[in-house]
MARTIZA-580406 format. One record per residue (C-alpha): residue number from 1; residue in one letter; y, x, z. Coordinates in nm, 2 decimals, padded with zeros to 4 digits. Each point is the difference from the previous one (the first is absolute). Last residue first. Example, Ala and Ser with C-alpha at 12.3 -4.5 7.8 and 13.67 -1.06 7.14 Angstrom:
MARTIZA-580406
+-----+------+--------+--------+--------+
: seq : type :     py :     px :     pz :
+-----+------+--------+--------+--------+
:   2 :    s : -00.11 :  01.37 :  00.71 :
:   1 :    a : -00.34 : -00.14 :  00.07 :
+-----+------+--------+--------+--------+
***
This chain:
MARTIZA-580406
+-----+------+--------+--------+--------+
: seq : type :     py :     px :     pz :
+-----+------+--------+--------+--------+
:  62 :    d :  11.20 :  12.96 : -03.03 :
:  61 :    e :  00.30 : -00.22 : -00.05 :
:  60 :    v :  00.04 : -00.36 : -00.07 :
:  59 :    k :  00.32 : -00.18 : -00.13 :
:  58 :    i : -00.02 : -00.39 : -00.01 :
:  57 :    v :  00.07 : -00.22 : -00.31 :
:  56 :    q : -00.12 :  00.17 : -00.30 :
:  55 :    k : -00.15 : -00.31 : -00.29 :
:  54 :    g : -00.22 : -00.07 : -00.17 :
:  53 :    g : -00.14 : -00.33 :  00.26 :
:  52 :    y :  00.06 :  00.25 :  00.31 :
:  51 :    s : -00.05 :  00.36 :  00.03 :
:  50 :    g :  00.05 :  00.21 :  00.29 :
:  49 :    c : -00.18 :  00.28 : -00.16 :
:  48 :    h : -00.28 :  00.07 :  00.27 :
:  47 :    p :  00.08 : -00.33 :  00.23 :
:  46 :    c :  00.01 : -00.21 : -00.35 :
:  45 :    v :  00.17 : -00.32 :  00.09 :
:  44 :    v : -00.17 : -00.31 :  00.16 :
:  43 :    h : -00.13 : -00.27 : -00.25 :
:  42 :    a : -00.42 :  00.09 :  00.07 :
:  41 :    p : -00.03 :  00.23 :  00.19 :
:  40 :    k : -00.03 :  00.36 : -00.12 :
:  39 :    v : -00.23 :  00.29 : -00.15 :
:  38 :    g :  00.15 :  00.25 : -00.16 :
:  37 :    k :  00.02 : -00.02 : -00.44 :
:  36 :    c :  00.33 :  00.17 :  00.03 :
:  35 :    q :  00.22 : -00.24 : -00.24 :
:  34 :    p : -00.25 : -00.34 : -00.04 :
:  33 :    c : -00.12 :  00.09 :  00.40 :
:  32 :    p : -00.31 : -00.12 :  00.06 :
:  31 :    v : -00.11 : -00.32 :  00.14 :
:  30 :    l : -00.12 : -00.07 :  00.40 :
:  29 :    n : -00.14 : -00.26 :  00.18 :
:  28 :    p : -00.04 :  00.10 :  00.34 :
:  27 :    p : -00.34 : -00.02 :  00.15 :
:  26 :    t : -00.16 : -00.37 :  00.16 :
:  25 :    l : -00.10 :  00.07 :  00.35 :
:  24 :    h : -00.33 : -00.24 :  00.10 :
:  23 :    h :  00.01 : -00.28 :  00.23 :
:  22 :    h : -00.18 : -00.20 : -00.25 :
:  21 :    s : -00.30 :  00.05 :  00.07 :
:  20 :    r :  00.00 : -00.04 :  00.36 :
:  19 :    r : -00.07 : -00.35 : -00.02 :
:  18 :    a : -00.36 :  00.10 : -00.17 :
:  17 :    d :  00.04 :  00.29 :  00.32 :
:  16 :    r : -00.04 : -00.27 :  00.31 :
:  15 :    s : -00.26 : -00.22 : -00.27 :
:  14 :    a : -00.24 :  00.26 : -00.06 :
:  13 :    k :  00.05 :  00.17 :  00.34 :
:  12 :    s : -00.14 : -00.34 :  00.21 :
:  11 :    t :  00.28 : -00.19 :  00.18 :
:  10 :    k : -00.18 : -00.09 :  00.27 :
:   9 :    k : -00.01 : -00.34 :  00.08 :
:   8 :    k :  00.19 : -00.31 :  00.23 :
:   7 :    p :  00.35 :  00.20 : -00.05 :
:   6 :    v :  00.16 : -00.04 :  00.35 :
:   5 :    p :  00.34 : -00.18 : -00.08 :
:   4 :    h :  00.17 :  00.03 :  00.39 :
:   3 :    k :  00.01 : -00.29 :  00.25 :
:   2 :    a :  00.32 : -00.01 :  00.21 :
:   1 :    m : -00.01 :  00.02 :  00.33 :
+-----+------+--------+--------+--------+
***
């Protein structure tokens, strides 16, 4: 039978939580659209007006 690794001491709540302190999610970085001022992800066609780089790229239906 193989022996499994077992912790020698109990991990305290402070050590456990300090290790998990970086496990949070980061919110998406949204920037305002220069055409319609709606928020959108950077370097993506605006879902509100359909423009990208100052040009109308896609037709958006309301």
